[in-house]
C-alpha positions as CSV (number, residue, x, y, z in Angstrom):
1,M,-12.6,5.4,-19.5
2,T,-10.4,6.1,-22.5
3,L,-6.7,5.3,-22.6
4,T,-5.9,9.0,-22.8
5,T,-7.8,9.8,-19.7
6,R,-6.3,6.9,-17.8
7,N,-2.8,7.8,-18.9
8,R,-3.3,11.4,-17.7
9,F,-4.6,10.1,-14.4
10,F,-1.4,8.0,-13.9
11,L,0.8,10.9,-15.0
12,A,-0.9,13.2,-12.4
13,L,-0.5,10.4,-9.9
14,Y,3.2,10.1,-10.6
15,I,3.8,13.9,-10.4
16,S,1.8,14.0,-7.1
17,A,3.7,11.0,-5.7
18,T,7.1,12.5,-6.6
19,I,6.3,15.9,-5.1
20,G,4.8,14.4,-1.9
21,V,7.7,12.0,-1.4
22,S,10.2,14.7,-2.0
23,I,8.6,17.1,0.6
24,I,8.5,14.3,3.2
25,A,12.2,13.3,2.4
26,I,13.3,17.0,2.8
27,L,11.5,17.3,6.1
28,F,13.1,14.1,7.4
29,F,16.5,15.2,6.3
30,A,16.0,18.6,8.0
31,A,14.9,16.9,11.2
32,H,17.9,14.5,11.0
33,T,20.2,17.5,10.6
34,L,18.7,19.3,13.6
35,K,18.7,16.0,15.6
36,A,14.9,16.4,16.0
37,I,13.9,12.8,15.3
38,Y,12.2,11.2,18.3
39,P,11.4,7.5,17.8
40,P,8.2,6.2,19.3
41,P,8.3,3.6,22.0
42,P,9.9,0.4,20.6
43,I,8.1,-2.9,20.2
44,V,9.0,-5.3,23.0
45,Y,9.2,-8.9,21.8
46,K,9.2,-11.6,24.5
47,A,10.2,-14.6,22.5
48,A,13.9,-15.5,22.6
49,L,14.1,-15.5,18.7
50,F,13.5,-11.8,18.6
51,K,16.6,-11.1,20.7
52,M,18.8,-12.1,17.7
53,P,20.1,-9.2,15.7
54,L,18.1,-10.0,12.6
55,F,14.8,-10.4,14.4
56,K,15.0,-7.8,17.2
57,Y,13.2,-4.5,16.9
58,S,15.1,-1.8,14.9
59,F,13.8,1.7,14.4
60,K,16.1,1.9,11.3
61,A,14.4,-1.1,9.8
62,V,11.0,0.7,10.2
63,I,12.4,3.8,8.5
64,F,13.8,1.7,5.6
65,S,10.5,0.0,5.1
66,I,8.7,3.4,4.8
67,V,11.4,4.7,2.4
68,F,10.8,1.6,0.3
69,F,7.0,2.4,0.2
70,M,7.9,6.0,-0.9
71,L,10.2,4.8,-3.7
72,Y,7.7,2.1,-4.8
73,A,4.9,4.7,-5.0
74,S,6.9,7.1,-7.2
75,L,8.8,4.6,-9.3
76,G,5.9,2.1,-9.5
77,T,3.5,4.8,-10.8
78,F,6.0,5.9,-13.5
79,L,6.7,2.3,-14.7
80,V,3.0,1.5,-14.9
81,Y,2.4,4.7,-16.8
82,R,5.2,3.9,-19.3
83,N,4.6,0.1,-19.8
84,F,0.8,0.2,-19.8
85,E,0.4,3.4,-21.8
86,K,-1.2,1.5,-24.7
87,T,-2.7,-1.4,-22.8
88,Q,-6.4,-1.3,-21.9
89,S,-6.6,-3.1,-18.6
90,T,-9.1,-2.7,-15.7
91,E,-6.6,-4.3,-13.3
92,V,-4.0,-1.7,-13.9
93,F,-6.4,1.2,-13.3
94,F,-7.5,-0.3,-9.9
95,F,-3.8,-1.0,-9.2
96,S,-3.5,2.7,-8.8
97,G,-5.4,2.3,-5.6
98,F,-2.5,0.3,-4.2
99,L,0.0,2.9,-5.3
100,I,-2.1,5.6,-3.5
101,S,-2.0,3.4,-0.3
102,C,1.8,3.3,-0.7
103,M,1.9,7.1,-0.8
104,T,-0.1,7.2,2.5
105,E,2.4,4.8,4.1
106,S,5.1,7.5,3.5
107,L,3.2,9.8,5.9
108,R,4.4,7.5,8.7
109,L,7.8,9.2,8.3
110,L,6.2,12.3,9.8
111,I,5.4,10.7,13.2
112,P,8.9,10.7,14.7
113,L,9.8,14.1,13.2
114,F,10.1,17.0,15.7
115,G,8.3,14.9,18.3
116,L,5.0,15.0,16.5
117,W,3.7,11.9,18.4
118,Q,4.5,13.5,21.8
119,S,1.7,16.0,21.6
120,F,-1.8,16.0,20.2
121,S,-2.1,18.0,17.0
122,P,-4.3,18.0,13.9
123,L,-1.4,16.9,11.7
124,F,-0.9,13.8,14.0
125,V,-4.6,12.9,13.7
126,F,-4.6,13.5,10.0
127,T,-1.5,11.3,9.6
128,G,-3.2,8.4,11.5
129,R,-6.4,8.7,9.5
130,A,-4.5,8.9,6.2
131,I,-2.6,5.7,7.0
132,F,-5.9,3.9,7.9
133,F,-7.4,5.2,4.6
134,G,-4.5,3.7,2.6
135,R,-4.6,0.4,4.5
136,L,-8.3,0.0,3.7
137,L,-7.9,1.2,0.1
138,C,-5.3,-1.4,-0.6
139,P,-7.5,-4.5,-0.2
140,L,-10.5,-2.7,-1.6
141,S,-8.7,-1.8,-4.8
142,F,-7.8,-5.5,-5.5
143,L,-11.3,-6.6,-4.5
144,F,-12.9,-4.2,-6.9
145,S,-10.4,-5.2,-9.6
146,S,-11.3,-8.9,-9.3
147,I,-15.1,-8.8,-8.9
148,M,-15.7,-5.8,-11.3
149,N,-13.5,-7.2,-14.1
150,I,-16.5,-8.2,-16.2
151,P,-17.6,-6.6,-19.5
152,E,-20.8,-5.2,-17.9
153,Q,-18.8,-3.2,-15.4
154,H,-16.2,-1.8,-17.8
155,M,-18.3,1.2,-18.6
156,D,-18.8,2.0,-14.9
157,I,-15.1,1.8,-13.9
158,E,-15.0,5.5,-12.8
159,R,-18.1,5.0,-10.7
160,N,-16.7,1.9,-9.0
161,Y,-13.4,3.6,-8.4
162,T,-15.2,6.6,-6.8
163,I,-17.3,4.2,-4.6
164,M,-14.0,2.5,-3.4
165,L,-12.5,5.9,-2.5
166,V,-15.6,7.1,-0.7
167,I,-15.8,3.9,1.4
168,S,-12.1,4.3,2.4
169,I,-12.5,8.0,3.2
170,V,-15.7,7.5,5.3
171,F,-14.3,4.7,7.5
172,A,-11.0,6.6,7.9
173,A,-12.9,9.7,9.1
174,V,-15.0,7.8,11.7
175,I,-12.5,5.2,13.0
176,P,-11.4,5.9,16.7
177,L,-7.7,6.7,17.1
178,N,-5.4,6.2,20.1
179,T,-3.3,9.3,20.0
180,V,-1.6,8.7,23.4
181,T,1.0,6.1,22.5
182,P,1.8,5.4,18.8
183,S,3.1,2.0,17.6
184,G,6.8,1.3,17.3
185,L,6.1,0.9,13.6
186,C,5.3,4.7,13.3
187,T,1.6,4.2,13.1
188,L,-1.3,5.0,15.4
189,H,-3.4,2.3,17.1
190,W,-7.0,2.2,15.7
191,G,-10.2,1.1,17.4
192,Y,-11.7,-2.2,16.4
193,S,-8.2,-3.3,15.2
194,R,-9.1,-7.0,15.3
195,L,-12.3,-6.5,13.3
196,F,-10.4,-4.4,10.8
197,M,-7.8,-7.1,10.4
198,L,-10.5,-9.7,9.9
199,I,-12.2,-7.6,7.2
200,R,-8.9,-7.2,5.4
201,I,-8.3,-10.9,5.5
202,V,-11.8,-11.6,4.1
203,F,-11.3,-9.1,1.3
204,F,-8.0,-10.7,0.4
205,L,-9.5,-14.2,0.4
206,I,-12.4,-13.1,-1.8
207,T,-10.0,-11.4,-4.2
208,I,-7.8,-14.5,-4.5
209,T,-10.8,-16.8,-5.0
210,S,-12.3,-14.4,-7.7
211,M,-8.9,-14.3,-9.5
212,F,-8.6,-18.0,-9.7
213,I,-12.3,-18.4,-10.8
214,N,-11.8,-15.8,-13.5
215,A,-8.6,-17.5,-14.7
216,Y,-10.4,-20.8,-14.8
217,Q,-13.4,-19.5,-16.7
218,R,-11.3,-17.7,-19.2
219,E,-8.8,-20.6,-19.4
220,S,-5.9,-18.1,-19.2
221,T,-2.5,-19.2,-18.1
222,E,-1.5,-15.5,-17.7
223,L,-4.3,-15.0,-15.2
224,F,-3.3,-18.1,-13.2
225,H,0.3,-16.8,-13.0
226,S,-0.8,-13.3,-12.1
227,S,-3.0,-14.7,-9.3
228,F,0.0,-16.5,-7.8
229,G,2.0,-13.3,-8.3
230,F,-0.7,-11.4,-6.3
231,I,-0.4,-13.9,-3.4
232,I,3.4,-13.4,-3.3
233,F,2.9,-9.7,-3.7
234,M,0.5,-9.3,-0.8
235,A,2.7,-11.5,1.4
236,G,5.5,-9.0,0.8
237,Y,3.2,-6.1,1.5
238,I,2.2,-7.6,4.9
239,F,5.8,-8.3,5.8
240,L,6.7,-4.6,5.0
241,L,3.8,-3.3,7.1
242,E,5.2,-5.3,10.0
243,A,8.9,-4.5,9.3
244,G,10.0,-3.8,12.8
245,N,13.1,-5.8,12.2
246,Y,15.5,-6.5,9.4
247,F,14.2,-10.0,8.7
248,N,10.7,-8.7,7.9
249,L,12.2,-5.9,5.9
250,M,14.3,-8.1,3.6
251,I,11.6,-10.7,3.2
252,G,9.0,-8.0,2.5
253,I,11.1,-6.2,-0.1
254,T,12.0,-9.5,-1.9
255,L,8.4,-10.8,-2.0
256,I,6.7,-7.5,-3.0
257,S,9.2,-6.9,-5.8
258,A,9.0,-10.4,-7.2
259,G,5.3,-10.7,-6.8
260,S,4.4,-7.3,-8.3
261,Y,6.6,-8.1,-11.3
262,E,4.9,-11.4,-11.8
263,Y,1.4,-9.9,-11.3
264,L,1.9,-6.9,-13.6
265,S,4.0,-8.6,-16.3
266,K,1.4,-11.4,-16.8
267,I,-1.4,-8.8,-17.0
268,H,0.6,-6.8,-19.5
269,H,1.2,-9.9,-21.6
270,L,-2.5,-10.8,-21.5
271,Y,-3.7,-7.5,-22.8
272,L,-0.8,-6.7,-25.0
273,W,-2.6,-7.6,-28.3
274,K,-6.1,-6.5,-27.2
């Protein structure tokens, strides 16, 4: 893939993210004006700690976390496009998979609008499958980035990217959904949720191991730092996905911002003169 093609891809991604985020924001504002926002059933925490203001369930914290994903998708795509415009990096191209997953998280904002979750509808089902698609695409994008980052695979980057998308689409299309009661985090419950969680954990562990092995083999300080940045980055991502309270929200935003900066800045420095 040439730099020109990749830059056009990121530009199209940025335009799509901005338009999509704007439409969802307008719908949410309209629903708020019409008082047509119906929060799903709240999450009930039994531990005494979660009765404290900072830790107890808050629907507003859930909304703020989704808004952050929306802003990250749009602004992040633009910043990557501008700062890596002349940088040939496989990691950055696969990072677009994570940005797409952030875009799908913004669809969670549709669930409380106009009582969408209170009745079965094609839009409700599509939203649930799109969210699942993004949550599978996220670990896959970094997994492919780490294990496919060898010279022999650079010529097949488009093929590998397509395989990654197809895997995510197929599993999102066949996964069973519980459309009766959505989560208080504005998501649907999926079938085989524990297996899905285990698969994601395995993907992340393989990715981290591959990153450190690659850094060791190439004797690259930048890759070591970017690997640590990735760990911080993913920790923030997990906190934000579970941001049902203000504590998770604040920790998530802090970690994902600091981690993504460390991850991307070191990659940029590594490829700057290549």
